[in-house]
C-alpha positions, 0 to 999 in steps of 0.5 A: 392884649386888648381886643377891640374887634370880635367875630362871634361864631356859633354852632347850630344848637338853639342855645348857641344861636340865641347867644349869638343874637344876644352877644352881637347885639351887645358888642357888634359883629366883625368878620373873621378877616377883620377880627382880632379875636374870635368867640366860638359859641357851642361845645368842644366839637364846634371849637375844633371846627372853629380852630380848623377854620381859623388855621393860619390866620394867627387869631386867638379863639375864645370859646364859651360853652353852649353845648354838652361838652366844654373842656376847651370852652369857658363858662358862658356869661354875657357880662363883662366879655371885653374884660374877660377877653383882655384878662384871658390866658393863652395856650398854644397847641400844635396839631397832628398831621395825618397821611393816610394811604388807601387801598385804591392808591390815593392819599389823604392828608389832614390835620387833627387837633385832638387825635388821629384814630384808626378803627375797625370798619367790619365785624372782625378786629383790626390787625395793625403793625406799629412802627415808631421813627421807622423801627417796628415796635409791635409786629401785630396789634389785634384790636378794635382800633388805636389812636395817637393823641395830643395833650389837648386831646388827651381828655377826649377819645384817648381818655375814654379808651383809658389812655393817659392825661397829658400836661398841656406843656409836655412834649409827649404824644399818647399812643393808645389801643382800643380793646386790645386783644393781642398783646392782651395786656398792652396799654399803649405808650408815651412817645416824644412829640417829635416821633413819627408813628406809622400804622400798617393795616394787616389783611385789609380786605378781610379786616378793613380799617378807617382812619379819622382825623378829629372825626373826619373819616378816611375809609379803606386805609392800608397805612397811616402815618402820624406826626406832630406839626409844629409849623401850625399853631392854634391859639386858645384863650381861657379865663385866668385859673381855668386854662388847659393846664389847670383843667388837665390836672383837675380832671385827674382828681375827679 
């Protein structure tokens, strides 16, 4: 579809701020309330921030890489931007919903586009019990942490933790441990997208754990529930032939 009203957003990186000044001078600037497309200038972290900010508005986001990592971004160029936007391919992704219970009885809910992770917060390894759809699957995982990743996030923290890369159209989530000590050879699991994963923290006072939803931390958690949230849809635009599906395939042959 043709886009006529562009809102440019930029990270604080100098390259992104320079790009913002140049592109708004060439194409003008609309507010995010008026725009029919948002162009995010930065890296993957800023792209995630922009998607969270645009949640519920139904406006697609086209990223241009002005940062150090750009898996969710397109190549930066000032030429023919309107034509690139009109020709772009759209991917729709659903985030994860996290419900984290803390030792003081409080509950924090958040959405994560890439992953929800649990990480040890002290010198000793974490001890986690893992249930899927109400059924206990691991009575004890001793580890540095564990995460649940979406296909879009499978090349991020999940990949660094030796988790699998998931095709963007797959109805699958990756459950990946980090530095698992017991069971020593457990490498994680692939779960249906509709699965509900619950982590219970064993011995939380001696072995404290924090939870992160796209790097937004919740400290001193005692239990974390993670599920896909199909009611929330994030629209991301990519140059033809360089969409998430192709990038996920290419990444596996690097």
